[in-house]
C-alpha positions in Angstrom: -3.8 -14.0 35.1 -0.5 -12.6 34.5 0.5 -9.1 33.8 1.8 -10.2 30.8 -1.8 -11.4 29.7 -3.3 -8.4 30.6 -0.9 -6.4 28.5 -1.6 -8.5 25.3 -5.3 -7.7 25.8 -4.8 -4.1 26.2 -2.3 -4.0 23.1 -4.7 -5.3 20.6 -5.8 -1.9 19.6 -2.3 -0.8 18.8 -1.5 -4.0 16.8 -4.5 -3.4 14.6 -3.9 0.2 14.4 -0.4 -0.7 13.1 -2.1 -3.5 10.7 -4.0 -0.9 8.9 -1.5 1.8 8.9 -1.1 4.0 5.6 -4.1 2.6 4.0 -6.9 4.6 2.3 -10.6 4.2 2.5 -11.0 2.5 -1.0 -8.4 -0.2 0.5 -10.2 -0.3 4.0 -13.5 -1.1 2.3 -12.2 -3.1 -0.6 -13.7 -6.9 -0.7 -12.0 -9.7 -2.4 -15.3 -11.2 -3.5 -19.0 -10.7 -2.5 -19.7 -12.0 1.0 -16.3 -11.8 2.2 -15.2 -8.8 4.6 -13.4 -5.9 4.1 -10.7 -4.5 6.7 -13.1 -2.4 8.0 -15.7 -5.0 8.4 -13.1 -7.0 10.1 -12.4 -4.2 12.4 -16.1 -3.6 13.4 -16.5 -7.6 13.8 -13.8 -7.1 16.5 -15.7 -3.9 18.1 -18.7 -6.1 18.2 -16.8 -8.9 19.9 -15.5 -6.8 22.4 -19.1 -5.5 23.4 -19.8 -9.3 23.8 -16.7 -9.7 25.9 -17.6 -7.0 28.2 -20.7 -8.4 28.9 -19.6 -12.0 29.1 -16.7 -10.5 31.8 -19.6 -8.7 33.7 -21.9 -11.8 33.5 -19.4 -14.1 35.1 -18.3 -11.6 37.9 -22.1 -11.3 38.6 -22.4 -14.9 39.1 -24.8 -15.7 36.4 -25.8 -19.0 35.6 -27.4 -18.1 32.0 -25.4 -19.3 28.8 -22.8 -16.3 27.9 -24.2 -14.7 25.1 -22.9 -15.6 21.2 -23.5 -13.7 18.3 -24.5 -13.8 14.8 -21.3 -12.1 13.3 -21.9 -12.0 9.9 -25.5 -10.8 10.2 -24.1 -8.1 12.7 -21.7 -6.9 10.2 -23.9 -6.7 7.5 -26.8 -5.4 9.3 -25.1 -2.5 10.7 -23.6 -1.4 7.2 -20.2 -2.0 8.9 -18.5 -1.1 5.8 -20.3 2.4 5.4 -18.8 3.1 8.7 -15.9 5.1 9.2 -12.7 3.1 10.5 -11.2 5.7 12.6 -14.7 5.5 14.7 -14.9 2.0 14.8 -11.0 1.8 16.1 -12.2 4.8 18.6 -15.2 2.6 19.9 -12.9 -0.5 19.8 -10.2 1.5 22.1 -12.7 3.0 24.3 -14.4 -0.8 25.3 -10.8 -2.1 25.5 -9.8 0.4 28.3 -12.9 0.1 30.0 -12.3 -3.9 30.2 -8.6 -3.3 30.9 -9.5 -1.3 34.0 -11.9 -3.8 35.0 -9.3 -6.7 34.5 -6.7 -4.8 36.5 -8.9 -4.5 39.7 -9.7 -8.5 40.1 -8.1 -10.3 42.7 -6.3 -13.5 41.6 -9.1 -16.0 42.6 -11.7 -13.8 40.6 -9.8 -15.0 37.1 -11.0 -18.6 37.9 -14.8 -17.3 38.0 -16.4 -18.9 34.9 -19.5 -19.4 33.1 -20.9 -21.5 30.4 -20.3 -20.6 26.7 -22.8 -21.2 23.8 -21.3 -24.6 22.9 -21.7 -25.8 26.8 -18.3 -25.6 27.9 -17.1 -23.9 31.0 -14.9 -20.8 30.6 -13.3 -18.5 33.1 -12.5 -15.2 32.8 -8.9 -15.8 32.2 -10.2 -18.0 29.3 -12.4 -15.2 28.0 -9.3 -12.7 28.0 -6.9 -15.0 26.3 -9.7 -16.0 24.1 -10.3 -12.5 22.9 -6.2 -11.7 22.1 -6.5 -14.8 20.2 -9.2 -13.9 18.5 -8.0 -10.4 17.6 -4.5 -12.1 16.2 -6.5 -14.5 14.0 -8.0 -11.4 12.4 -4.7 -9.5 12.1 -4.1 -12.5 9.9 -7.0 -11.9 7.9 -6.1 -8.3 7.2 -2.8 -9.7 6.1 -4.8 -11.9 3.3 -6.7 -9.2 2.5 -4.1 -6.7 2.1 -2.0 -9.5 0.3 -5.4 -10.2 -2.0 -5.6 -6.3 -2.8 -1.8 -6.3 -4.1 -2.6 -9.3 -6.2 -5.5 -7.5 -7.9 -3.5 -4.2 -8.3 -0.9 -6.1 -10.1 -3.1 -7.7 -12.3 -4.7 -4.5 -13.6 
């Protein structure tokens, strides 16, 4: 994987912080509808995903033949009472995992980026795929944060 791929991965925290800059606690925990996620819950989900990615990377490097773990994202967010958590704490955890994983990625030899495992869908994924997939996943959720902010603005105009 190129240095730009690692840089994109390691820049996800900055982009998330930028996306929520200036929002207060009410805005961060607001939900458009029951069952939808707040911005805090989106950030919590991304921290959860970072935990899972951490495990996936290490399982692949260890040569595990087990299916790489998946997780029930909605149940994780709901059952952890994520919306009651402090957004700053969630972002600190995200940043810590990101730094730990980035340090690992920078130590990999070129051939190790092609080590792979089998995901929950039964497809082979490499370490490079996992890293690219994580960055793309964060990008999709940045779009979700933008949509939540737009829905809040629309509701404020109606009130």
